[in-house]
LUMDRENBA-606031 format. One record per residue: residue in one letter; z, x, y of N, C-alpha, C, O in turn; residue number from 1. Coordinates in steps of 0.001 Angstrom, whole numbers, plus 500000, padded with zeros to 6 digits. Each point is the difference from the previous one (the first is absolute). Layout:
REM residues N
PT   residu     n_up   n_east   n_north    ca_up   ca_east   ca_north     c_up   c_east   c_north     o_up   o_east   o_north   num
PT        A        Z        X         Y        Z         X          Y        Z        X         Y        Z        X         Y   NUM
...
REM end
This chain:
REM residues 294
PT   residu     n_up   n_east   n_north    ca_up   ca_east   ca_north     c_up   c_east   c_north     o_up   o_east   o_north   num
PT        M   142642   340761    306319   498629    499786     500485   499798   498531    500313   500336   499151    499174     1
PT        Q   499126   500521    501997   499835    498627     500422   498610   499508    499630   499000   500676    500240     2
PT        A   500957   498117    499164   498713    499433     499585   499269   499435    501210   500610   499389    500878     3
PT        V   498044   500826    499161   499170    499520     501103   499070   498942    499455   499281   500243    499031     4
PT        S   500724   498575    501583   499152    498902     499535   498573   500176    500503   499758   500632    501028     5
PT        A   499328   498808    498242   498593    500071     500396   499775   499164    501256   500739   499050    500259     6
PT        P   498209   501314    500545   499774    499271     501264   499692   498534    499783   500392   499168    500819     7
PT        D   498905   500479    498081   499598    498617     499822   501098   499121    499408   499815   498793    499845     8
PT        E   501331   501811    499824   501076    499199     499422   500811   499364    501110   500340   500657    500984     9
PT        Q   499969   498073    498862   500777    499257     500982   501452   499930    499532   500252   499752    498821    10
PT        P   500704   500462    502079   501404    499886     499598   500326   498596    499532   499562   499011    500587    11
PT        V   501208   500924    498355   500380    498710     499413   501323   499579    500607   500972   500755    499974    12
PT        A   499065   498066    500561   501228    499492     500608   500970   499562    498908   499619   499310    499054    13
PT        K   501619   501093    501088   501026    499622     499027   500567   498631    500350   500378   499733    501141    14
PT        T   499670   499412    497847   500537    498651     500197   501296   499860    499225   500098   500455    498860    15
PT        R   500882   498928    501742   501264    499747     499335   499983   498661    499288   499482   499006    500508    16
PT        A   501089   500997    498326   500094    498745     499260   501006   499089    500697   501065   500453    500419    17
PT        P   498604   498293    499702   500943    499086     500671   501295   499875    499206   500001   499919    498772    18
PT        R   501102   500070    501975   501290    499848     499348   500170   498581    499477   499638   499019    500650    19
PT        A   500925   500911    498149   500248    498686     499420   501154   499332    500743   501061   500595    500186    20
PT        R   498720   498183    500229   501024    499269     500750   501070   499485    499053   499703   499349    498999    21
PT        R   501521   500947    501326   501099    499553     499152   500208   498511    500189   500051   499514    501130    22
PT        P   500071   499750    497755   500198    498549     500143   501350   499692    500644   500983   500712    499795    23
PT        T   499038   498228    500974   501223    499566     500671   500615   498832    499236   499348   499361    499174    24
PT        L   501905   500381    501118   500717    498919     499337   499438   498653    500451   499957   499702    501194    25
PT        D   499617   499497    497845   499463    498679     500306   501160   499049    500253   500852   499812    499132    26
PT        A   499186   499592    502048   501132    499155     500383   500083   498741    499149   501099   499556    499669    27
PT        V   497756   499858    499968   500009    498760     499224   500551   500249    498598   500843   499245    499517    28
PT        S   498677   501821    499831   500477    500291     498643   501451   500473    500013   500744   499733    499056    29
PT        A   499667   500965    501998   501378    500469     500063   500974   498857    500208   501142   500072    499544    30
PT        A   498426   498867    501143   500889    498863     500262   500108   499042    498823   500895   499155    499988    31
PT        A   498235   500945    499036   500003    499070     498866   500971   500470    498916   499602   500245    498862    32
PT        V   501673   499877    501504   501018    500474     499056   500233   498972    498902   500148   500367    498834    33
PT        E   499888   498341    501523   500272    498960     499005   498859   499879    498994   500234   499688    498833    34
PT        V   498542   500555    501608   498877    499976     499051   500168   501106    498964   499783   499791    498807    35
PT        A   500607   501385    501672   500222    501108     499072   501195   499725    499093   499959   500338    498817    36
PT        R   501108   499054    501713   501160    499699     499174   499658   498999    498898   500469   500130    498869    37
PT        S   498721   498886    501462   499602    499022     498978   499255   500668    498855   500182   499642    498836    38
PT        A   498971   501338    501504   499282    500718     498941   500958   500838    499168   499817   500124    498789    39
PT        A   501200   500453    501840   500975    500789     499255   500826   499111    499083   500295   500386    498868    40
PT        V   500085   498421    501608   500757    499068     499164   499159   499542    498818   500521   499809    498901    41
PT        E   498196   500017    501315   499114    499609     498893   499926   501101    498948   499915   499715    498805    42
PT        M   500115   501542    501634   500012    501092     499034   501290   500011    499197   499985   500286    498803    43
PT        A   501138   499402    501850   501287    500027     499327   500272   498744    499202   501068   499883    499399    44
PT        A   498001   499171    500572   500238    498735     499311   500153   500177    498499   500632   499170    499345    45
PT        D   498804   501896    500096   500106    500211     498553   501400   500447    499592   500358   499903    498826    46
PT        S   500431   500582    502117   501351    500447     499673   500950   498813    500073   499683   499008    500658    47
PT        P   501484   501063    498682   500944    498873     500047   500683   499840    501338   500755   499046    500184    48
PT        F   499005   501867    500777   500684    499919     501281   499139   499353    501078   500521   499575    501031    49
PT        S   498172   500346    498747   499064    499363     500919   500217   500467    501435   499828   501184    500289    50
PT        R   500545   497916    500613   500107    500340     501419   501100   501033    500240   499905   500795    500934    51
PT        E   501147   499202    498225   501075    500956     500198   499547   501433    499776   500715   500929    500376    52
PT        G   498116   499280    499020   499522    501345     499754   499355   500654    501199   499748   501205    499978    53
PT        V   499973   498026    501085   499372    500523     501210   501055   500092    501085   500628   499004    500358    54
PT        G   499565   502218    500170   501023    500212     501012   499451   499981    501402   499017   499317    500287    55
PT        E   501621   501436    500587   499651    499997     501415   498662   500701    500241   499523   500789    499185    56
PT        H   499895   498885    501972   498748    500614     500428   500299   501402    500516   500791   500157    500931    57
PT        L   498586   500868    498478   500304    501387     500330   499108   500572    501081   500334   501025    500595    58
PT        G   498530   498331    499674   499125    500510     501043   498537   499865    499624   499655   499457    498951    59
PT        T   499485   501054    501938   498559    499924     499809   499388   501374    500197   500604   500888    500601    60
PT        S   498187   499268    498883   499245    501238     500175   498524   499663    500025   499570   499019    499393    61
PT        V   499649   501797    501312   498562    499777     500142   499282   500609    498802   500150   501191    499725    62
PT        E   499078   498005    499566   499237    500461     498853   498526   500197    500317   499300   500684    499254    63
PT        G   500221   498741    501819   498592    500107     500378   499720   499087    501175   500913   499469    500632    64
PT        E   497809   500360    499645   499600    499135     501104   500343   498555    499668   499438   499428    499065    65
PT        R   501482   499976    501694   500497    498632     499808   500616   499818    498608   499913   498925    499406    66
PT        L   500706   502139    500090   500730    499944     498732   501429   500493    500234   500214   501122    500458    67
PT        V   500758   498022    499220   501404    500313     500231   500768   499781    498702   499838   498972    499342    68
PT        A   500997   501996    500291   500826    499898     498793   501412   499611    500395   500606   500633    500865    69
PT        H   499917   498332    498506   501378    499545     500207   500827   500423    498791   499556   499845    498862    70
PT        E   501636   500686    501374   500881    500447     498925   501286   499191    500018   500601   499779    501052    71
PT        F   499813   499780    497750   501237    499246     499824   500851   500694    498945   499481   500561    499035    72
PT        A   501826   499394    501161   500911    500614     499033   499961   499229    498692   499909   498773    499994    73
PT        C   500159   501955    498899   500011    499394     498669   501438   499949    499518   500685   501021    499958    74
PT        L   499776   497772    499674   501379    499785     499554   500100   499802    498498   501066   499631    499506    75
PT        L   497875   500601    499761   500039    499820     498548   500876   501078    499367   499935   501157    500417    76
PT        P   500879   498498    498593   500810    501014     499322   499119   501059    499336   498988   499676    499378    77
PT        G   501401   501575    500759   499236    501092     499418   498886   500529    500875   499309   500940    499608    78
PT        Y   500493   498474    501586   498932    500443     500897   500586   500433    501338   499483   499635    501055    79
PT        R   501586   501134    498902   500634    500475     501215   499044   500918    500770   499439   500940    499436    80
PT        G   500387   498779    501840   499125    500806     500841   498535   499602    499955   499188   500591    500713    81
PT        W   500445   498415    498463   498605    499551     499942   499731   498991    501126   500925   499449    500596    82
PT        R   497788   500326    499676   499616    499135     501105   498830   499108    499594   499086   500416    499287    83
PT        W   500977   498339    501196   498844    499113     499896   499072   500332    501179   500428   499946    501153    84
PT        V   498344   500385    498576   499033    500369     501036   498863   498986    499971   499356   499804    498969    85
PT        V   500406   499559    502162   498935    498998     500144   499113   500434    501157   500484   500198    501114    86
PT        V   498231   499949    498632   499036    500401     501021   499288   498751    500507   499419   499244    499222    87
PT        L   500632   500554    502073   499317    498877     500651   498829   500532    500817   500041   501117    500516    88
PT        G   498935   498078    499590   498822    500374     500786   499296   498763    500536   500285   498871    499599    89
PT        R   498808   501371    501301   499211    498893     500553   498641   500517    500434   499843   501174    500337    90
PT        A   499201   497955    499651   498650    500336     500439   499947   499992    501524   500885   499439    500645    91
PT        P   498086   501178    499936   499887    499962     501473   499971   498566    500505   499313   499150    499433    92
PT        R   501426   500583    501623   500098    498705     500665   500682   498943    499143   500020   498825    500368    93
PT        Q   500538   501578    498497   500754    499052     499197   501414   499897    500562   500606   501013    500348    94
PT        R   499927   497754    499742   501271    499791     500654   501191   500119    499045   501133   500146    500459    95
PT        H   498645   499797    498256   501095    500020     499035   499791   501152    499023   498875   500320    499616    96
PT        A   502243   500293    499992   499959    501103     499031   500124   499447    498582   500704   499018    499763    97
PT        T   498623   501608    499327   500043    499607     498587   500458   501188    499163   499971   501147    500447    98
PT        V   500456   498547    498319   500513    501039     499098   498826   500751    499378   499098   499395    499422    99
PT        V   500926   501910    500703   498968    500846     499408   500426   500484    498619   499243   499888    499036   100
PT        E   501968   500650    500872   500540    500444     498721   501513   500077    500101   500561   500023    501095   101
PT        S   500093   500018    497749   501463    500091     499952   500386   500801    498774   499291   500013    498993   102
PT        A   501864   500662    501113   500454    500846     498880   501474   500313    500186   500546   499872    501095   103
PT        L   500087   500540    497816   501374    500480     500008   499941   501514    499870   499611   500518    498954   104
PT        L   500776   500203    502108   499844    501444     500051   501346   500676    500231   500894   499417    500615   105
PT        P   499252   501807    498897   501264    500715     500215   500102   500531    501416   499013   500446    500585   106
PT        G   502206   499499    499962   500268    500569     501301   500451   501448    499897   500002   500568    498908   107
PT        P   500384   500044    502221   500417    501411     499964   501198   500255    499097   500094   501074    499405   108
PT        E   500828   497968    500473   501201    500177     499192   499974   499115    498760   501056   499621    499494   109
PT        A   497773   500047    500016   499879    499101     498857   500439   500682    498716   499814   501204    499822   110
PT        L   500768   498012    499292   500382    500478     498686   498784   499906    499088   499549   498904    499669   111
PT        Q   499917   502262    499923   498783    500039     499200   500217   500845    498752   500905   500832    499936   112
PT        A   498248   498932    499087   500015    500833     498806   499457   501378    500345   499116   500116    500850   113
PT        P   501393   500927    498511   499482    501342     500309   498532   500122    499616   499505   499291    499124   114
PT        E   499822   501615    501547   498577    500213     499732   499799   500473    498569   500731   500860    499508   115
PT        W   498272   498569    499833   499759    500325     498594   499517   501438    499879   499116   500446    500731   116
PT        V   501484   500256    498334   499657    501396     499739   499548   500113    498551   500689   499481    499121   117
PT        P   498188   501171    500581   499563    500149     498609   501069   500681    499150   500790   500801    500501   118
PT        W   499224   498874    498217   501050    500528     499115   499926   501513    499917   501024   500660    499822   119
PT        S   497773   499904    500306   499879    501448     499901   500679   500700    501170   500396   501160    499880   120
PT        E   499748   498139    501269   500677    500577     501149   501494   499658    499996   500790   500674    500661   121
PT        R   499600   498282    498599   501416    499639     499920   500740   500821    498955   501229   500064    500025   122
PT        L   498049   500560    499065   500634    500726     498910   500776   501190    500534   499515   500737    500858   123
PT        R   501700   499446    498625   500870    501089     500402   500449   500776    498763   500004   499461    498893   124
PT        P   500376   501807    501296   500500    500774     498850   501184   499306    499358   500934   499568    500676   125
PT        G   499010   500333    498003   501059    499338     499249   499714   498556    499657   500759   499392    499245   126
PT        D   498144   500023    501296   499678    498605     499708   499402   499831    498610   500072   498909    499435   127
PT        L   499345   502135    500005   499337    499879     498703   501050   499901    498904   500870   500864    499890   128
PT        G   499050   498090    499305   500952    499770     498925   499340   500024    498650   498813   500300    499875   129
PT        A   501976   499378    499100   499492    500001     498625   498917   498942    499834   500193   498843    500373   130
PT        G   498672   501555    499070   498882    499084     499789   499052   499899    501167   498919   499430    499848   131
PT        D   501437   501104    501332   499106    499959     501163   498913   501062    499862   500236   501081    499459   132
PT        V   498571   498595    501039   498857    500911     499952   499502   500196    501423   499734   499030    500710   133
PT        L   500140   502218    499704   499540    500334     501348   498823   500956    499900   500197   501215    500005   134
PT        P   498575   498262    499903   498831    500893     499949   499775   500647    501354   500264   499377    501028   135
PT        P   499252   501862    498996   499727    500653     501288   498832   499332    500718   499114   499422    499369   136
PT        A   500899   500666    501928   498929    499419     500793   498709   500771    499771   500044   501206    499755   137
PT        P   498810   498132    500319   498724    500722     499850   499861   501083    501064   500207   499753    501188   138
PT        G   499442   501438    498372   499866    501116     500924   501319   500478    500558   500055   500477    501134   139
PT        D   501018   499404    498087   501316    500449     500464   499930   501480    500364   499698   500824    499136   140
PT        P   500576   499537    502124   499869    501411     500394   501027   500911    499339   499857   501222    500051   141
PT        R   501175   498212    499329   501000    500826     499346   499529   500546    498657   500639   500884    499430   142
PT        L   498238   498590    500057   499492    500391     498693   498635   500653    500138   499240   499721    500927   143
PT        A   500473   501161    498115   498709    500685     499947   499571   500082    498544   500856   499935    499117   144
PT        P   497855   500205    500597   499547    500122     498609   500702   501143    499283   500153   501084    500563   145
PT        G   500278   498681    498189   500729    500998     499239   499090   501065    499413   498775   499880    500021   146
PT        W   501853   501161    499456   499276    501102     499378   499775   499677    498524   500914   499552    499308   147
PT        T   497880   500676    500224   499685    499730     498599   499616   501258    499242   499513   499925    498872   148
PT        G   500702   501218    501735   499625    501247     499331   498530   500309    500204   499331   499320    500778   149
PT        G   500150   501698    498536   498599    500357     500123   499762   500981    501112   500918   500689    500445   150
PT        A   497823   499375    500015   499622    501021     500977   500635   499749    501359   500158   500930    500791   151
PT        S   500218   497788    499496   500546    499717     501325   501472   500364    500113   500559   499913    501093   152
PT        L   500089   500490    497821   501427    500293     500038   500250   501374    500587   499437   500991    499534   153
PT        D   501400   499074    501479   500366    501255     500636   501460   500282    499674   500891   499428    500629   154
PT        L   499367   501433    498413   501360    500278     499571   500769   500841    501004   501197   500227    499823   155
PT        S   498140   500238    501229   500722    500716     501031   500813   499063    500885   500904   500443    500708   156
PT        D   498777   498258    499255   500753    498995     500730   501178   499575    499138   499812   499534    498877   157
PT        D   501402   500624    501641   501180    499659     499218   500003   498535    499585   500298   499673    498852   158
PT        D   499369   499449    502089   499981    498583     499678   498933   499687    498966   500230   499184    499108   159
PT        A   498612   501445    500993   498934    499749     499026   500422   500456    498620   499745   499300    499020   160
PT        A   500894   501858    500876   500437    500503     498704   501040   499082    499373   499996   499816    498782   161
PT        E   500882   499612    502008   501015    499109     499466   499398   498671    499560   500475   499398    499037   162
PT        L   498487   500138    501651   499433    498699     499710   498926   500040    498914   499484   498956    499601   163
PT        W   500176   502240    499922   498922    500104     499010   500430   499355    498692   499206   499271    499406   164
PT        E   502011   500963    500117   500558    499358     498821   499086   500150    498792   499545   499008    499430   165
PT        M   500198   502193    500195   499224    500287     498787   498631   499334    500032   499526   499535    498964   166
PT        G   499837   500406    502179   498652    499447     500098   499948   498501    500086   498913   499436    500125   167
PT        L   502230   499887    499813   500014    498536     500091   500731   499599    501275   501079   499410    499949   168
PT        G   498332   500911    501176   500643    499730     501277   500059   498518    500300   499273   499206    499401   169
PT        R   501602   500419    501536   500132    498611     500405   498807   499573    500847   499335   500830    500620   170
PT        A   500404   497859    499397   498849    499500     500754   500163   500253    501486   499033   500338    500683   171
PT        R   502180   499502    499826   500264    500239     501416   501336   500714    500142   500923   499787    499214   172
PT        V   499162   501054    501790   501200    500768     500268   500291   499913    501494   499225   499420    500760   173
PT        L   501890   501157    499650   500355    499999     501411   498989   500813    500811   499615   501108    499625   174
PT        S   499979   498316    501473   499135    500719     500936   500872   500840    500932   501218   499827    500021   175
PT        P   498175   501084    500753   500814    500739     500985   500758   499089    500950   501123   500314    500394   176
PT        E   498276   498557    499980   500702    499061     500866   501173   499358    499275   501063   499797    500588   177
PT        G   498744   499880    498125   501090    499421     499230   501147   500962    499803   501164   499604    500064   178
PT        R   498515   501682    499691   501067    500990     499867   500734   500199    501316   501219   500169    500013   179
PT        G   498046   499812    501096   500642    500172     501293   500934   498849    500343   501094   500218    500520   180
PT        E   498469   498538    499185   500857    498850     500277   501262   500052    499151   501090   499712    500493   181
PT        A   498774   500651    498239   501169    500074     499126   500958   501088    500464   501215   499803    499992   182
PT        A   498248   501343    500411   500856    501095     500457   500770   499603    501259   501192   500289    500111   183
PT        E   498149   499061    500827   500690    499575     501223   501068   498957    499684   501083   500025    500585   184
PT        R   498619   499057    498493   500960    498955     499654   501225   500582    499306   501125   499606    500308   185
PT        W   498676   501319    498766   501126    500613     499298   500826   500874    500931   501230   499994    499940   186
PT        Y   498096   500755    500917   500708    500955     500845   500867   499291    501047   501068   500496    500360   187
PT        S   498473   498345    500129   500759    499267     501018   500928   498957    499406   500688   499299    500741   188
PT        G   499346   500582    497926   500824    498993     499349   501381   500502    499637   500497   500972    500569   189
PT        D   500126   498338    498457   501368    500343     499591   500072   501329    499268   501082   500578    499893   190
PT        G   497790   499927    499596   499996    501279     499319   499542   501151    500859   499692   501073    499481   191
PT        G   500257   498729    501826   499555    501043     500918   501165   500684    500690   501150   499596    499828   192
PT        P   498564   501431    500946   501068    500772     500647   500709   499267    501128   501044   500457    500466   193
PT        L   498410   498411    499984   500630    499272     501099   501029   498994    499515   500667   499371    500822   194
PT        A   499485   500454    497866   500997    499076     499472   501403   500496    500349   500225   501211    500004   195
PT        P   500724   497900    500287   501356    500437     500367   500663   500862    498934   500715   500945    500332   196
PT        I   499059   498744    498382   500636    500787     498945   499434   501412    499953   500703   500939    499628   197
PT        A   498022   499218    500750   499403    501335     500008   500537   500848    501147   500071   501223    499885   198
PT        Q   500303   498144    501210   500524    500751     501135   501357   500626    499684   500355   501037    500560   199
PT        A   500413   498322    498529   501335    500505     499672   500038   500713    498654   501082   500311    499502   200
PT        A   497753   499956    499896   499971    500611     498672   500358   501480    500064   499720   500649    501008   201
PT        P   500896   499904    497938   500327    501431     499987   498798   500895    499742   500083   501206    500233   202
PT        G   498816   498252    499301   498807    500794     499731   498774   499129    499908   500111   498775    500012   203
PT        R   498707   501836    499894   498736    499281     499932   499503   499932    498561   500385   500796    499144   204
PT        C   498746   498224    500623   499477    499814     498640   499148   501182    499558   499849   500220    498798   205
PT        S   499600   500534    502115   499164    501141     499623   500802   501051    499252   499416   500803    499273   206
PT        T   501918   499220    500881   500842    500976     499305   500876   499336    498935   500922   500628    499480   207
PT        C   498794   498104    500192   500821    499267     499030   499377   500095    498622   498785   499866    499853   208
PT        G   502045   500366    499129   499496    500111     498638   499584   498685    499388   499339   499996    498961   209
PT        F   501021   498887    501643   499634    498686     499470   498655   499505    500527   499578   498900    499644   210
PT        L   499745   501871    501182   498714    499582     500556   498873   500309    499020   499909   501108    499470   211
PT        T   499239   497902    500297   498797    500170     499186   498791   499858    500915   499741   498890    500466   212
PT        P   499503   502171    499820   498877    499908     500949   498921   499059    499490   499798   499853    498794   213
PT        L   499512   499512    502148   498855    499162     499660   498796   500876    499710   500006   501201    500268   214
PT        A   498951   498172    499176   498776    500732     499682   499035   499949    501181   500161   499193    500916   215
PT        G   498855   501665    499050   498961    500013     501021   500520   500468    501333   500979   500741    500080   216
PT        S   498350   498814    500975   500373    500439     501339   501334   499433    500444   500589   500510    500953   217
PT        F   499915   498439    498380   501290    499434     500366   501145   500982    499741   501044   499916    500647   218
PT        R   498769   501015    498412   501089    500902     499653   500362   500931    501154   501046   500649    499969   219
PT        Q   498104   499419    501038   500301    500854     501148   501116   499425    500869   500606   500730    500785   220
PT        A   499675   497968    499087   500997    499390     500881   500923   499018    499304   500998   499584    500588   221
PT        F   498694   500019    498143   500773    498946     499363   500307   500331    498555   499345   500829    499368   222
PT        G   501667   498497    500139   500381    500079     498607   500750   498745    499610   500149   499078    500802   223
PT        V   500329   500892    497940   500762    498857     499488   501398   500481    499655   500161   501038    499358   224
PT        C   500851   498215    501063   501386    500360     499715   500343   499593    498573   499669   498897    499564   225
PT        A   501005   502012    499701   500373    499742     498609   501510   500062    499809   500472   500254    498892   226
PT        N   500291   499516    502175   501461    500012     499918   500493   498562    499937   499785   499221    500928   227
PT        V   500877   500431    497969   500433    498619     499801   501034   499582    501046   500145   498809    500276   228
PT        Y   500573   502149    500309   501023    499671     500982   499456   499961    501430   500744   499694    500932   229
PT        S   498005   500604    499245   499404    499982     501329   499527   498592    500338   499539   499283    499111   230
PT        P   500561   500302    502148   499477    498681     500379   498488   499908    499901   499457   498897    500065   231
PT        R   499842   502224    499780   498536    500004     499888   499552   500376    498604   498885   500495    499832   232
PT        D   501940   499288    499164   499637    500343     498625   498740   499237    499581   499944   498775    500111   233
PT        G   499047   501956    499406   498750    499389     499573   499069   499617    501120   498993   499339    499749   234
PT        A   501299   501048    501481   499170    499641     501151   499425   501257    500637   500498   501107    499795   235
PT        V   498445   498696    500982   499349    501110     500688   500864   500433    501180   500473   499164    500770   236
PT        V   499729   502136    499366   500759    500570     501110   499190   501123    500627   499221   500667    499318   237
PT        A   500961   499540    501971   499387    501132     500680   500764   501271    499665   501189   499951    499685   238
PT        L   498131   501184    500382   500651    501260     499684   501130   500313    500972   500944   500699    499634   239
PT        D   498982   498801    501593   501078    500236     500949   500959   498823    500094   500752   499876    500967   240
PT        Y   499218   499252    498013   501026    498963     499853   501206   500613    499304   499891   501090    499437   241
PT        G   501228   498256    500586   501180    500504     499322   501052   498925    499869   499972   499000    500717   242
PT        C   500959   501205    498366   501115    499071     499820   501208   500790    499505   499911   501210    499792   243
PT        G   501193   498119    500024   501221    500664     499575   500013   500433    498560   500898   500731    499581   244
PT        A   498100   498825    499633   499950    500372     498586   499141   501240    499767   499450   500176    498912   245
PT        H   500431   500674    502087   499205    501222     499888   500577   500899    498912   501217   500122    499864   246
PT        S   497898   500509    499359   500459    500828     498875   500774   501223    500458   500803   500535    499235   247
PT        E   498982   499918    501983   500681    501187     500500   501070   499650    501031   500384   500842    500811   248
PT        A   500091   497924    499156   501035    499614     500940   501295   500742    499699   500237   500388    498856   249
PT        A   500604   499814    502156   501270    500710     499823   500883   499248    499017   499993   498770    499955   250
PT        V   500776   501991    499251   500883    499401     499008   501164   499338    500711   500669   500616    500830   251
PT        V   499565   498134    498840   501102    499272     500604   501292   500413    499312   500061   499955    498771   252
PT        P   500979   500448    501962   501257    500394     499345   500607   498848    499223   499926   498837    500397   253
PT        A   500691   501536    498456   500602    498980     499150   501188   499365    500703   500687   500647    500790   254
PT        S   499545   498095    498920   501116    499291     500619   501321   500513    499446   500081   500347    498822   255
PT        V   500950   499706    502007   501312    500493     499620   500740   498916    499224   500131   498871    500471   256
PT        L   500364   501486    498309   500731    499046     499185   501402   499813    500559   500610   500956    500478   257
PT        P   499901   497832    499466   501366    499782     500491   501019   500684    499095   499795   500091    498790   258
PT        G   501305   500392    501795   501050    500658     499238   500815   499023    499183   499861   498788    500163   259
PT        P   500999   501730    498947   500848    499116     499180   501012   499271    500853   500404   500500    501050   260
PT        P   500007   498333    498519   500980    499238     500797   501355   500710    500033   500378   500658    499031   261
PT        V   500345   499215    502063   501329    500607     500181   501066   498984    499604   500063   498906    500562   262
PT        L   500793   501467    498448   501061    499126     499524   501326   500482    500568   500380   501158    499823   263
PT        D   500315   497950    500856   501316    500309     500553   501052   499388    499079   500237   498793    500030   264
PT        E   500403   502072    499135   500997    499510     499055   501415   500121    500540   500945   499662    499288   265
PT        L   499237   500794    501912   501340    500183     500558   500362   498886    500973   501159   499592    500063   266
PT        G   497892   499920    500681   500286    498962     500971   500128   498633    499349   499372   499742    498973   267
PT        L   501445   499370    501618   500201    498638     499526   499585   499020    501079   500182   500260    501190   268
PT        E   499272   498635    498401   499597    498940     500927   500603   498696    499514   499725   499561    498883   269
PT        E   501073   499837    501930   500677    498746     499632   499035   498843    500182   499404   499831    501063   270
PT        V   500450   499375    497883   499112    498850     500006   500831   498750    499809   500733   499906    499016   271
PT        V   499182   499151    501868   500725    498726     499912   499153   499017    499227   498861   499718    500374   272
PT        R   501700   499756    498537   499269    499075     499150   500337   498580    500387   501172   499625    500038   273
PT        E   497824   499590    500248   500202    498602     500365   500223   499174    498748   499371   500257    498974   274
PT        P   501546   498719    501090   500225    499124     498823   498749   499212    499664   499250   499597    500889   275
PT        L   500527   500184    497812   498834    499263     499544   500185   498516    500222   501093   499474    499789   276
PT        A   497896   499867    500616   500042    498544     500199   499752   499313    498677   499062   500358    499288   277
PT        H   501793   498619    500348   499873    499266     498738   499507   498596    500291   500449   499364    500954   278
PT        P   498632   500153    498233   499552    498615     500210   501108   499002    499747   500974   500297    499308   279
PT        E   498871   498513    501257   501011    498943     499877   500145   499574    498535   499004   499784    499311   280
PT        G   502276   500095    500208   500272    499591     498615   500115   501144    499033   500312   499771    498832   281
PT        S   499445   501476    501605   500118    501137     499090   501432   500490    499972   500784   499685    500896   282
PT        V   499557   501063    498113   501350    500521     499801   500069   501375    500601   499166   500860    499718   283
PT        Q   501847   499350    501124   500212    501297     500607   501106   500738    499256   501071   499429    499797   284
PT        L   498722   501765    499805   500954    500815     499293   500778   500836    500967   499488   500438    501030   285
PT        G   501747   499777    498630   500829    500823     500829   499667   501446    499817   499212   500351    499121   286
PT        P   501391   500532    501719   499691    501425     499896   500469   500623    498675   499434   500994    499544   287
PT        D   501647   498390    499818   500508    500547     498757   499564   499241    498769   500417   500335    498891   288
PT        E   498730   498622    501280   499571    499180     498863   498685   500543    499440   499181   500575    500716   289
PT        E   500656   499224    498013   498787    500422     499340   499350   498782    499343   500686   499041    499648   290
PT        L   498035   501000    500195   499265    498924     499370   500150   500102    498506   499549   500969    499389   291
PT        G   501104   498003    499995   500235    500025     498549   498769   499620    499215   499062   499411    500536   292
PT        H   500946   500922    498226   498908    499664     499097   500408   498855    499135   501134   499994    499521   293
PT        S   498018   499027    500242   500271    498847     499154   499793   500354    498550   500180   499152    499125   294
REM end
């Protein structure tokens, strides 16, 4: 449906906002390279290298109306890729450019410290050691208020029944989101069916006598291995995980014992005996001589 304007209404003319004019390179400020270099050398005066810390002129860029930035290479040790930046400017009809500001700034390939990351985001599994304390974040979605018994307890929920603990439930327990994250992490980890050892296993943990199922809803997909010879002993495994220590694995045939040695009492082998070497000054006995007793 097309809208119809009233007769007394006058059409409003649309006006375009004027485009902002891009500043052009100021020739006076761009030509004042030595003025900018002097400011850069003054900045480097605090270092033991002084003038040697300022390298070649890298170029200019427009910063605004009659504002030009000059960049010089930084030769200070430890500042690879950094640049001395000096901004020059001038007032209208002024014949000489003056220094507006100067700074040492990193270039595209500058060596810089990595961006600071809060410790809570740097923490990785296995970083927690003896004596370390890691309180949960406020409102951690992995946790939910625990069951304390009473009228709110629903024993038809497997997880609720397990967490009741004789009416003294924990203050907080795993939330559905926390259980889901744990299940995904365990299933895709070393105890899941995608592990290389599980691909070559003779059977699955669901049929192994060493599997101890977990409590609550986790028992539908996970358990704990209780085989001391398994690489996952004491760890959570998926029901479709497996290893070579399966309780129903095929019996390995016993190794064959070697037979008794064969003695050849009829054959003869001639052995040539080399004469013994005697040290200098020792007495050599003949073949028919015997060593007498004193």
